[in-house]
C-alpha positions in Angstrom: 198.6 109.8 34.1 199.8 109.1 37.7 200.1 105.5 38.8 198.5 106.5 42.1 195.8 109.1 41.5 192.3 109.4 42.9 189.7 111.7 41.4 186.9 113.8 43.0 184.3 111.1 42.8 186.3 108.7 45.0 187.6 111.4 47.4 184.2 112.8 48.3 182.8 109.3 48.9 183.9 108.7 52.5 182.9 105.0 52.4 185.8 104.6 50.0 188.3 107.4 50.8 188.4 106.8 54.6 189.5 103.2 53.9 192.6 104.4 52.0 195.6 105.4 54.1 198.8 107.3 53.4 202.1 106.6 55.2 205.3 108.6 55.1 208.4 108.0 57.2 211.9 109.6 57.6 214.1 106.5 58.4 214.7 107.9 61.9 211.5 106.3 63.4 209.1 109.2 62.8 206.1 108.9 60.6 203.1 110.7 59.2 199.9 108.7 58.6 196.3 109.4 58.0 193.5 108.7 55.4 193.8 110.2 51.9 191.2 112.8 52.9 193.3 113.8 56.0 190.7 112.5 58.5 192.4 110.5 61.2 190.6 107.1 61.5 192.9 105.4 64.1 194.6 106.6 67.3 198.0 105.9 65.6 197.3 108.5 62.9 198.9 111.9 63.1 200.8 114.5 61.1 204.0 114.1 63.2 204.4 110.9 65.2 207.9 110.4 66.7 209.8 108.0 68.9 210.9 109.4 72.2 213.7 107.0 73.5 214.0 109.0 76.7 210.4 108.1 77.6 209.9 104.6 76.3 210.3 102.3 73.2 207.2 103.5 71.5 206.0 106.3 69.2 204.1 109.4 70.3 201.6 111.6 68.5 202.6 115.2 68.8 200.8 117.0 66.0 197.6 115.2 65.3 196.2 117.3 62.5 196.1 120.8 61.0 192.9 122.4 59.8 193.5 124.8 57.0 190.8 127.4 56.0 190.6 129.6 52.9 189.4 133.1 53.7 188.0 135.4 51.0 185.8 138.5 51.5 185.5 137.6 55.2 184.0 134.1 54.4 185.9 131.1 55.8 186.0 127.7 54.0 187.5 125.0 56.2 189.3 122.3 54.3 189.6 120.0 57.3 187.7 116.8 58.1 187.1 115.0 61.4 184.6 112.5 62.7 183.0 113.5 66.1 181.0 111.5 68.5 177.7 110.3 67.1 179.2 109.7 63.6 179.1 113.5 62.8 181.7 114.6 60.2 182.8 118.2 60.3 183.9 120.5 58.8 183.4 118.4 55.6 186.4 119.9 53.8 186.6 116.8 51.6 183.8 118.2 49.4 186.4 120.7 48.1 188.9 118.1 47.0 189.3 117.7 43.2 192.0 115.1 43.1 194.7 113.4 45.2 197.9 111.8 43.9 201.0 110.5 45.6 203.3 109.6 42.7 206.1 111.7 44.3 204.7 113.2 47.5 201.1 113.2 48.7 199.4 116.0 46.8 195.8 117.2 47.4 194.1 119.7 45.1 191.2 121.7 46.5 188.8 124.0 44.7 186.8 126.6 46.6 184.8 128.8 44.1 187.5 130.5 42.1 190.3 129.4 44.4 192.5 126.4 43.5 194.9 125.4 46.3 197.3 122.4 46.4 198.8 120.8 49.5 201.9 118.6 49.5 203.5 116.8 52.4 207.1 115.6 52.8 209.3 114.3 55.5 212.9 115.5 55.9 215.3 112.5 55.6 216.8 111.4 58.9 215.2 114.3 60.8 212.0 114.5 62.8 210.5 117.2 60.6 207.4 117.3 58.4 207.0 120.0 55.8 203.7 120.9 54.2 203.6 123.2 51.1 200.5 125.1 50.2 200.4 126.6 46.8 197.7 129.0 45.6 197.3 128.0 41.9 194.3 130.3 41.1 192.5 133.1 42.9 190.6 136.2 41.7 190.4 138.0 45.1 192.7 138.6 48.1 193.1 135.3 49.9 194.2 134.4 53.4 195.0 131.0 54.8 194.2 130.1 58.4 196.1 127.2 60.1 194.7 125.6 63.2 197.0 123.0 64.8 195.5 120.2 66.9 197.9 118.7 69.4 197.9 115.4 71.2 201.2 114.7 73.0 200.5 111.1 73.8 201.7 107.5 73.2 200.3 106.1 70.0 198.2 103.4 71.6 196.7 105.7 74.3 194.1 108.5 74.1 194.0 111.9 75.7 191.0 113.4 77.5 190.5 117.1 78.3 192.5 117.9 81.4 194.1 120.7 83.4 197.5 119.2 83.7 198.9 120.5 80.4 201.2 123.5 79.8 199.0 125.8 77.7 201.8 128.3 77.0 203.2 128.9 73.5 206.6 130.5 73.1 207.4 132.7 70.1 210.0 131.4 67.6 211.0 132.8 64.2 207.8 132.8 62.0 205.9 130.6 64.5 205.5 129.3 68.0 206.7 126.3 70.0 204.7 124.2 72.5 205.3 121.4 75.0 202.2 120.2 76.7 203.5 117.7 79.2 206.8 117.2 81.1 209.2 114.7 79.5 208.1 115.5 76.0 210.2 117.3 73.5 209.2 120.8 72.3 207.2 121.0 69.1 208.2 123.8 66.8 205.6 125.1 64.3 207.1 127.6 61.8 206.4 129.0 58.3 208.6 130.3 55.5 206.4 133.5 55.6 205.7 135.5 58.8 202.3 134.6 60.1 199.9 136.4 62.5 199.5 134.2 65.6 196.2 134.3 67.5 196.5 132.7 70.9 193.1 131.1 71.5 193.6 128.0 73.6 190.8 125.4 73.8 190.0 121.7 73.9 188.2 120.2 70.9 186.2 117.3 72.2 184.9 114.0 71.0 187.1 112.9 68.1 186.1 109.4 67.0 188.5 106.9 65.3 186.4 104.5 63.3 189.2 101.9 62.8 189.6 101.6 66.6 185.8 101.4 66.9 185.8 98.4 64.5 188.5 96.7 66.5 186.6 97.0 69.8 189.1 99.2 71.6 188.7 102.8 73.0 188.3 105.2 70.2 187.3 108.7 71.4 189.6 111.5 72.4 190.0 115.2 72.9 192.7 117.4 71.2 194.3 120.6 72.4 194.2 123.6 70.0 196.4 126.5 71.3 195.3 129.0 68.6 195.7 129.7 64.9 198.0 131.3 62.4 196.9 133.5 59.5 199.0 134.3 56.4 197.9 136.2 53.2 198.8 134.4 50.1 199.1 135.5 46.5 198.4 133.6 43.3 201.4 131.5 42.4 202.8 131.8 45.9 203.7 128.9 48.2 203.6 128.8 52.0 205.6 126.1 53.7 204.7 124.9 57.2 207.3 123.0 59.3 206.6 120.8 62.3 209.7 119.6 64.0 211.6 118.9 67.2 214.1 121.7 66.7 213.9 125.3 65.6 214.6 125.9 61.9 215.5 129.0 59.9 212.4 130.0 58.0 214.5 131.0 55.0 215.8 127.5 54.6 212.4 125.8 54.3 212.0 126.3 50.5 215.4 124.9 49.7 214.9 122.1 52.2 211.7 121.1 50.5 213.2 121.2 47.0 216.2 119.1 48.1 213.9 116.4 49.5 211.8 116.3 46.3 214.9 115.8 44.2 215.9 112.5 45.9 212.4 110.9 45.9 211.7 107.8 43.8 208.4 108.3 42.0 205.8 105.7 42.5 205.2 105.2 38.8 205.1 101.4 38.9 204.3 98.4 41.1 208.0 97.8 41.8 208.6 101.5 42.6 205.7 101.5 45.1 207.2 98.5 46.9 210.7 100.0 46.7 209.5 103.1 48.5 207.5 101.0 51.0 210.6 98.9 51.7 212.8 101.9 52.5 210.1 103.2 55.0 211.0 100.3 57.3 214.6 101.4 57.7 215.5 102.9 61.0 218.9 104.5 61.7 220.0 106.1 64.9 223.0 106.2 67.3 222.6 102.4 68.1 222.9 101.3 64.5 220.6 100.5 61.6 217.5 98.5 62.1 214.4 97.3 60.3 210.9 97.9 61.7 208.4 95.2 61.4 205.6 97.5 60.2 203.4 100.5 60.7 201.6 101.9 62.6 202.4 99.7 65.6 205.5 97.7 64.5 208.6 97.1 66.6 212.1 96.0 65.9 211.7 92.2 65.9 214.6 89.8 65.3 212.6 87.3 63.2 211.0 89.9 61.0 214.3 91.6 60.5 216.0 88.6 59.1 212.9 87.4 57.1 212.4 90.8 55.5 216.1 91.9 55.1 216.9 90.4 51.7 213.7 91.5 50.0 213.8 95.1 51.4 217.5 95.6 50.6 219.0 93.2 48.1 215.9 93.1 45.8 216.0 96.9 45.5 219.8 97.1 45.1 220.5 98.5 48.5 223.5 96.3 49.4 225.0 98.8 51.9 221.7 98.9 53.8 221.7 95.1 54.0 225.2 95.1 55.5 224.4 97.9 57.9 221.2 96.3 59.2 222.8 92.8 59.3 225.8 94.1 61.2 223.5 95.6 63.9 221.4 92.5 64.2 224.4 90.1 64.1 226.0 92.0 67.0 222.8 91.4 69.0 222.7 87.7 68.0 226.4 87.2 68.8 226.0 88.8 72.1 223.1 86.5 73.0 224.9 83.4 71.9 228.0 84.5 74.0 226.3 85.8 77.1 222.7 84.7 77.0 221.6 88.4 77.3 218.8 89.7 75.2 218.9 93.0 73.3 217.4 96.2 74.5 216.3 97.2 71.0 215.9 94.0 68.9 213.1 92.0 70.4 213.0 88.2 70.3 216.7 87.7 69.6 216.5 84.6 71.9 213.8 82.8 70.0 214.9 79.4 68.6 214.6 80.0 64.9 216.4 83.4 64.8 219.8 81.9 64.0 218.2 79.8 61.2 216.5 82.9 59.6 219.8 84.8 60.0 221.6 82.1 57.9 218.8 82.2 55.3 219.2 85.9 55.0 223.0 85.5 54.5 222.3 82.9 51.9 220.4 85.4 49.9 223.3 87.8 50.1 225.6 85.0 48.8 223.3 84.4 45.9 223.1 88.1 45.0 226.8 89.1 45.4 228.7 85.8 45.2 229.8 83.1 47.6 233.3 84.5 48.0 231.9 87.9 49.0 229.7 86.3 51.6 232.5 84.1 52.8 234.9 87.0 53.4 232.3 89.1 55.2 230.1 86.7 57.0 231.7 83.2 57.3 233.0 83.9 60.9 229.4 84.7 61.9 228.0 81.7 60.1 230.6 79.5 61.6 229.8 80.8 65.1 226.1 80.2 64.6 226.6 76.6 63.4 229.0 75.8 66.2 226.5 77.2 68.7 223.6 75.2 67.3 225.5 71.9 66.8 226.8 72.2 70.4 223.2 72.4 71.7 224.0 75.7 73.3 220.6 77.3 72.5 218.2 76.7 75.5 215.2 76.0 73.2 216.6 74.5 70.0 218.1 71.1 70.6 219.7 68.9 67.9 218.4 65.3 68.2 220.5 62.2 67.5 218.8 61.9 64.0 219.8 65.5 63.2 216.4 67.0 63.7 215.9 70.1 65.9 213.3 70.3 68.7 211.8 73.2 70.5 209.3 73.5 73.3 206.4 75.8 72.6 203.6 74.6 74.8 203.7 77.6 77.2 205.2 80.3 75.1 205.0 80.6 71.3 208.3 79.9 69.6 207.6 80.3 65.9 206.2 83.2 63.8 202.7 81.9 64.6 202.9 83.6 67.9 199.3 84.5 68.8 198.6 84.2 72.5 195.4 84.3 74.5 195.2 84.3 78.3 198.9 83.7 78.5 198.8 80.6 76.3 199.7 80.0 72.6 196.7 79.9 70.3 198.5 77.5 68.1 200.7 75.5 70.5 203.4 74.3 68.0 205.9 72.3 69.9 208.4 69.5 69.4 209.6 69.1 65.8 208.4 72.1 63.7 208.4 71.6 60.0 210.0 75.0 59.0 212.5 74.9 61.8 213.9 71.6 60.5 213.7 72.7 56.9 215.6 75.9 57.7 218.1 73.8 59.7 218.8 71.4 56.8 219.1 74.4 54.5 221.6 76.1 56.9 223.7 73.0 57.2 224.0 72.5 53.4 224.6 76.2 52.7 227.2 76.7 55.4 229.0 73.5 54.3 229.1 74.6 50.6 230.2 78.1 51.5 233.1 77.0 53.8 234.0 74.2 51.3 236.3 72.5 53.8 238.6 75.5 54.2 240.5 76.0 57.4 239.5 76.7 60.1 236.1 75.2 59.2 237.1 71.7 57.9 236.0 69.9 61.1 232.8 72.0 61.2 232.1 71.0 57.6 232.4 67.4 58.5 230.0 67.7 61.4 227.5 69.7 59.3 227.6 67.1 56.5 227.1 64.2 58.8 224.1 66.0 60.5 222.5 66.9 57.2 222.9 63.4 55.9 221.0 62.0 58.9 218.5 64.8 58.9 217.3 64.3 55.3 215.7 60.8 55.7 214.5 61.7 59.2 212.7 64.7 57.9 210.9 62.8 55.2 209.9 60.0 57.6 208.7 62.5 60.2 206.8 65.1 58.2 205.8 63.7 54.8 202.4 61.9 55.1 200.4 59.6 52.9 198.3 62.6 51.6 201.3 64.2 50.0 201.7 67.2 52.3 203.8 67.9 55.4 202.7 67.7 59.0 203.0 71.1 60.6 204.7 69.8 63.7 205.3 66.5 65.4 205.5 66.1 69.1 206.4 62.5 70.3 203.5 60.4 69.0 201.3 63.3 67.9 201.6 64.6 64.3 199.5 67.7 63.7 197.5 67.2 60.5 196.5 70.8 60.0 197.2 72.0 56.5 199.4 75.1 57.2 201.7 77.2 55.0 204.9 76.4 56.9 205.4 73.5 54.5 205.8 76.1 51.8 209.0 77.3 53.4 210.3 73.7 53.4 209.7 73.3 49.6 210.8 76.9 48.7 214.3 76.7 50.3 217.4 76.2 48.0 218.3 73.1 50.0 215.3 71.0 50.8 215.2 67.5 52.3 212.5 66.8 49.6 213.3 65.8 46.0 211.6 67.5 43.1 208.7 65.0 42.9 208.0 65.3 46.6 208.1 69.1 46.4 205.5 69.0 43.6 203.2 66.9 45.7 203.4 69.3 48.6 203.1 72.3 46.2 199.8 70.8 44.7 198.3 70.7 48.2 199.4 74.2 49.0 198.0 75.5 45.7 194.7 73.7 46.2 194.0 74.6 49.9 196.1 77.6 50.9 196.8 79.8 47.9 194.8 83.1 47.5 195.3 86.2 45.4 196.8 87.8 48.6 199.1 85.1 49.8 198.9 81.8 51.5 196.2 81.1 54.1 197.6 80.3 57.6 195.2 77.4 57.7 193.2 75.4 55.2 189.4 75.9 55.1 189.2 72.1 55.3 191.1 72.1 58.6 189.5 72.3 62.0 189.3 75.8 63.5 189.5 77.8 60.3 188.7 81.5 60.9 189.1 83.4 57.7 188.4 87.0 58.9 190.6 89.0 61.3 187.7 90.9 62.8 185.8 91.4 66.0 187.0 91.7 69.6 190.7 91.5 70.5 190.1 87.9 71.6 188.4 87.1 68.3 191.2 88.6 66.3 193.9 86.7 68.3 192.1 83.4 67.7 191.9 84.2 63.9 195.4 85.6 63.5 197.0 82.3 62.4 194.0 80.2 61.7 192.9 81.4 58.2 194.0 84.9 57.1 196.5 85.0 54.3 200.1 86.3 54.4 201.8 87.7 51.3 205.3 87.0 52.5 204.5 83.2 52.3 203.8 83.7 48.6 207.5 84.4 48.2 208.4 80.9 49.3 205.5 79.5 47.3 206.9 81.3 44.2 210.4 80.0 45.0 209.0 76.4 45.1 206.9 76.8 42.0 209.9 78.1 40.0 212.1 75.3 41.3 209.6 72.7 40.3 208.5 74.1 36.9 211.4 76.4 35.9 210.7 78.7 33.0 207.3 77.2 32.3 206.2 78.5 35.7 207.2 82.2 35.2 203.9 83.3 33.5 201.8 81.7 36.3 203.7 83.5 39.1 203.6 86.7 37.1 199.8 86.5 36.8 199.5 85.8 40.5 201.4 89.1 41.2 198.4 91.0 39.8 196.6 90.4 43.1 199.3 92.3 45.0 199.5 95.1 42.5 195.8 95.7 43.0 196.6 96.5 46.7 198.7 99.5 45.7 195.5 101.6 45.6 193.9 99.9 48.6 194.5 100.0 52.3 197.8 101.8 52.8 198.4 103.3 49.4 201.6 101.9 47.8 202.2 99.1 50.4 200.9 95.8 51.7 198.9 95.1 54.9 200.0 92.6 57.5 197.4 90.0 56.5 194.3 89.5 54.3 191.1 87.6 55.0 191.2 84.0 53.8 187.9 84.3 51.9 186.8 86.8 49.2 187.1 89.7 49.0 190.4 89.1 50.8 190.3 92.4 52.7 193.5 93.8 54.2 193.7 93.8 58.0 196.2 94.4 60.8 199.2 96.7 60.4 198.7 98.8 57.3 202.3 98.3 56.0 204.2 95.2 56.8 208.0 94.6 56.2 207.9 90.8 55.6 205.0 91.1 53.1 206.7 93.9 51.0 209.9 91.9 51.1 208.3 88.7 50.0 206.8 90.2 46.9 209.9 92.2 46.1 211.9 88.9 46.2 209.4 87.3 43.8 209.5 90.2 41.3 213.3 90.0 41.4 213.3 86.3 40.8 211.1 86.7 37.8 213.4 89.3 36.3 216.3 86.8 36.5 214.2 84.3 34.5 213.4 86.9 31.9 217.0 88.0 31.3 
């Protein structure tokens, strides 16, 4: 039995099936995403969604969907499904679905009378090309398939309305046609491995509704352009492969291309394999280097998310070379910023104050996995440069104080990962001494000192780092540890923020913490009691002022809630680190049980991945981006940590 399989009863129940989404990527930035019944429920959904660097730094939906019909004895049975204005679903092709599974590739099985047809979708690695294979498993009469492509040619966060500005022409190509609706866009090539009959029948299909966007209170209705349809007869046991790509392909090569891609897939037969597949979907490789996307369907290349997610999404799945490639690209941007003060055109937020600290943390995980000497040889020059830069107070918004603590100003612009803004102001104005900044700083000082071990040319630097860490440790405790046993979230002059937030989990989960074991346990008890959920740590305790558990409502409501209640799975990674440091082997079974809550998510939301955040109250529904790099990474790190305990 497949680990990820849904039967007819679920698939025909739209209240359930429309809430489950499927994501596939090609590690070149392109993706395919829709619901498991192939009904697009957000504007970011599409069969072929690609980056177009020549236009902007975003994705663009080219091929929105493809309606396929089974034709026998002149009768047409459309297997498609769309929601139109007024809540009308048509043509209700989901009623023909018998099962859906995605253990290897997304595979839908349809039954129309005596016809059994399967549909499988796969991306070609490192190429913007989607293949869909249709196989006629059973049929008792001559059968023809009709394919009707629906085109958008728009940026993922926009919508298109019927207009007369498009280029309606289609050009013939081998076994298909090509189309480019608007200037500046690449040409879309639609081809088959069998020769189709093309019927040019251009028309607008109007009034598609996207229910996820409707729920979010943003525009949700658009029109799609249908240039015509293809028809191909198909025999029992035969497969038809459709290709949608940005370049022409030889029709004869499609079958081999499909089989080659199938052969290199990791089957989603377990919780770990699901997350491993999800982790690799965040990789992005192009002429500028190798990057890590923050998430789908509206993620970007963010410096903080890159360093936070890098160890879990590479080292934890034994992808050392990918860690090094992504780190080298990110380190180049960080080094350039430290040297020139210039930000990066691709990696956003490289100038934020905690970026060097998260970079050191990521390198620390590399050292733990592959040995201190390996890390020293490859990364000590970078680590030394970062530490010299920070100790020299060269960063414009991370200043080392006389007591060793680091201070940042975040009153006007968010400086930490809690970066929600409303009307140009931070929703959570964390400023001054931030608890995780200082914990990461202490950790970086101790790690870099131990790694360099007084060796030339780092002996003087080691002395400075040791002196700073020795001053920082008591200052941290005096500043953040309060009489209630937990850590203040930030302290600015005479104000200590009493909100119970999960940033203290970072402080107790790091390898080098200013807190001793007893102090860590006191903090851990508060985190467990007030922040822990089956889906991660709440961003604010229900007992704290301003708690908003649900990420719902208008854009303003969601922004206010973003860091004031909803839970984040990536924070559980630091919670698990702390728990295992405090309790050792006796804590393994507890952490293992807590992972059940995340495994449950493999069949919810984005199938096989983890959402950006989850409501702080039951039933802990997933919200935000459907697949998030830091969350996948945090849970993968935890699974790997448990394996080490069980060896």
